[in-house]
C-alpha positions in Angstrom: -11.2 -15.7 6.2 -9.6 -12.7 7.6 -11.3 -9.5 8.5 -9.8 -6.0 8.6 -10.6 -5.9 12.3 -8.2 -8.5 13.1 -5.0 -6.4 11.3 -6.0 -3.0 11.7 -6.9 -1.0 15.1 -9.0 1.4 13.3 -9.1 3.1 9.5 -7.3 6.3 9.8 -9.9 8.9 10.5 -7.9 11.8 8.4 -8.1 9.7 5.2 -11.3 10.7 3.5 -12.2 7.1 2.4 -13.2 5.3 5.4 -16.7 4.3 3.7 -14.7 2.4 1.1 -13.0 0.2 3.3 -15.7 -1.1 5.9 -14.3 -3.6 8.3 -16.9 -6.5 7.9 -15.4 -7.6 4.8 -12.9 -9.9 3.7 -9.8 -7.9 4.0 -8.7 -8.9 0.2 -11.6 -7.4 -0.9 -10.0 -3.8 0.3 -7.6 -4.4 -2.7 -10.0 -3.6 -5.6 -11.7 -1.0 -3.9 -8.7 1.4 -3.9 -9.3 2.3 -7.6 -13.1 3.1 -6.7 -12.3 5.0 -3.8 -9.9 7.2 -5.6 -12.5 7.9 -8.6 -15.3 8.7 -5.8 -12.6 11.4 -4.0 -11.6 12.7 -7.3 -15.2 13.4 -8.7 -15.9 15.8 -5.6 -12.2 17.3 -5.2 -11.7 20.7 -7.6 -8.8 21.0 -9.8 -7.5 23.9 -7.3 -7.7 21.9 -4.3 -5.1 19.2 -4.9 -1.6 20.2 -4.5 -0.7 21.6 -1.3 3.4 21.2 -1.5 5.5 22.5 -4.0 6.4 20.3 -7.1 9.9 20.4 -8.1 10.3 20.7 -11.9 12.1 17.4 -12.9 9.3 15.6 -10.7 6.8 14.3 -13.2 3.1 14.5 -12.1 0.5 13.4 -14.2 -3.7 12.4 -13.7 -5.5 12.9 -10.8 -2.9 13.5 -7.8 -3.7 14.8 -4.4 -0.6 16.2 -2.5 -1.2 17.0 0.8 0.7 19.7 3.2 4.3 19.5 4.2 4.9 16.6 1.7 8.8 16.1 1.0 9.2 15.6 -2.7 12.0 14.2 -4.5 13.6 16.4 -7.0 12.8 13.5 -9.5 10.6 10.8 -9.9 7.2 9.6 -11.2 3.8 10.1 -10.0 0.8 8.6 -12.1 -2.8 9.4 -11.0 -5.2 8.7 -9.4 -3.1 9.0 -6.2 -3.6 10.2 -2.8 -0.4 11.4 -0.7 -1.0 12.6 2.5 0.3 15.5 5.0 3.8 14.9 6.2 4.8 11.9 3.7 8.2 11.7 2.5 8.7 10.9 -0.9 12.4 10.1 -2.1 14.4 10.2 -5.3 13.1 8.0 -8.2 9.8 6.9 -6.4 7.6 5.4 -9.4 3.8 5.4 -8.6 2.0 3.9 -11.0 -1.4 4.9 -10.0 -4.3 3.4 -7.9 -2.3 4.4 -4.7 -3.1 5.7 -1.4 -0.8 6.8 1.5 -1.8 8.2 4.8 -0.2 10.9 6.7 3.6 10.2 7.3 4.3 7.5 5.0 8.0 7.1 3.5 7.7 6.1 -0.2 11.5 5.6 -0.6 14.2 5.8 -3.2 13.8 3.9 -6.4 10.4 2.3 -4.8 7.6 1.0 -7.0 3.7 1.1 -5.8 0.7 0.4 -7.8 -2.7 -0.2 -6.6 -1.8 -0.2 -3.2 -3.3 1.2 0.2 -0.9 2.7 3.3 -2.4 3.5 6.0 -0.2 5.9 8.0 3.2 5.9 9.2 4.4 3.2 6.8 7.7 3.1 5.8 8.9 1.4 2.4 12.1 3.5 2.2 14.5 1.6 -0.1 14.3 -0.4 -3.3 10.9 -2.2 -2.5 8.3 -3.0 -4.7 4.6 -2.7 -3.4 1.7 -3.9 -5.6 -1.9 -4.7 -5.4 -1.2 -4.8 -1.3 -2.4 -3.3 1.9 0.2 -2.1 4.5 -1.1 -1.4 8.3 -0.3 1.6 10.2 3.6 1.9 11.3 4.6 -1.3 9.4 8.1 -1.2 7.9 9.6 -3.4 4.8 13.6 -3.6 4.6 15.7 -2.6 1.7 14.9 -4.7 -1.3 12.0 -6.4 0.3 9.3 -7.2 -2.4 5.6 -7.9 -2.1 4.8 -9.9 -4.8 1.6 -10.0 -6.5 1.2 -12.4 -9.2 1.5 -16.5 -9.6 3.9 -18.2 -11.9 0.8 -19.8 -13.4 -1.1 -16.7 -13.3 -4.0 -18.5 -11.5 -6.5 -16.9 -8.7 -4.8 -16.2 -5.7 -5.3 -17.9 -2.6 -4.7 -17.0 1.2 -5.0 -18.9 4.5 -6.7 -18.4 7.6 -5.2 -18.8 11.3 -6.3 -22.6 10.9 -4.1 -22.8 7.6 -7.3 -23.4 5.9 -6.9 -22.2 2.2 -9.6 -19.8 0.7 -9.6 -18.5 -3.0 -10.0 -14.9 -3.3 -10.5 -14.9 -6.9 -8.1 -12.0 -7.5 -5.4 -12.5 -10.4 -3.4 -10.1 -8.8 -2.8 -9.7 -4.9 0.0 -9.2 -3.2 0.5 -8.9 0.6 -1.5 -7.6 3.6 0.4 -6.5 6.8 -1.2 -5.5 10.0 0.0 -2.8 11.7 3.4 -2.6 13.0 4.5 -5.7 11.1 7.6 -5.9 9.7 9.7 -7.8 6.7 13.4 -7.4 6.4 15.6 -6.7 4.0 15.8 -8.9 0.7 12.8 -10.5 1.7 10.0 -12.0 -0.8 6.3 -11.9 0.5 4.6 -14.1 -2.0 1.0 -13.3 -3.6 -1.8 -13.6 -0.7 0.8 -13.4 2.2 -0.7 -12.1 5.2 1.2 -10.9 8.1 -0.9 -10.1 11.7 -0.1 -7.2 13.9 3.5 -7.1 15.0 4.6 -10.1 13.3 7.9 -10.6 11.5 9.1 -11.8 8.1 13.0 -12.3 8.2 15.8 -10.8 6.2 16.0 -12.8 2.8 13.1 -15.3 3.9 10.5 -16.1 1.4 7.2 -16.2 3.0 3.9 -17.6 1.9 0.4 -18.1 3.9 -0.1 -16.1 7.2 1.5 -15.5 10.1 0.4 -14.5 13.4 
């Protein structure tokens, strides 16, 4: 088994979701907790206290969406709730956010990038033509242009992960992308297979197709 404390130094204190993401559960269990964390947050967040940055007229925003202070929003794109965008984030033109997304402060959600059921801790960079689905990206992680975090097996069977001893364990999840520890990186046009896990400061090379766990 792999636990959050092995991958992330801490859950960012500025995010109001710490209780939903404990450090003593298997890390893949954080993925299905994203939706519930957002549901709980918006139940107590008034409609008048959700948008703190100017929304351009051609940026389509629908559902329960929180946008923090000093967020750079693009002239066009799509944001579907429930979604939480932390202060100081940068959203670039054509961003496509499909819901159940949490982005901590200072993250870059790039041009023509798609995000769905994803947790980005803080200062995450997914800047160019990336797909981030059913995934967790630790603080200061980075994806090169065209990097894909794939989340569904061809046979649509439950996704397995591997621990540091390369022992396989079944997550029971039909959809699970990649989990990147703090400061991990994947190069341009890399593909991380469902259930891939990168420990802190590890890398996947450009154009590499990677599955399993790298530490």
